[in-house]
C-alpha positions, 0 to 999 in steps of 0.5 A: 951499444950495439944499435946506436940511435941515429940523430933525428932529422927534424927539430925536436926535444930529447931527454937524457935520463928520462924520469930520473932526478938528473934528467936534462932536456936538450933541443937541437940547435943545428945538425949535431949541436944540442943545447940545454938550459942546464949546460953551457955550450953544445954537445954532439949527438954522440956526446948526448948518447954517452950521457945515457939513455936518450928519449925523443919527446914528441907533442901529444894530442891535447884533446883527450887531456882537455876532455878528461880535465873538463870531465873531471872538473864537472865530476868534482862540481857534481859531487860538491853539489850533491853534498850541499844538497844532502846537507841542505836536506838534512838541515831542513829535516832538523828544523821540521817538527 
């Protein structure tokens, strides 16, 4: 590997094999000591890099997610309301002579 990824200087979470079925999440316990729930013991940064591609995970701003989730829920409710109104109107028309 020509450009080795330097070990992050801050506490973070990294993933090896990100997006694959064998991905693992690793947390930094201390300098050059990484641990995972799926592994016993610690690995050094160089050992993590030997596993394969390493992806540094950072938290995202939740505001867009929450806004989209809320808007999506209201859209579903509006669709249900519109469907119920159509059913009610159709039922009302059936009972009319």
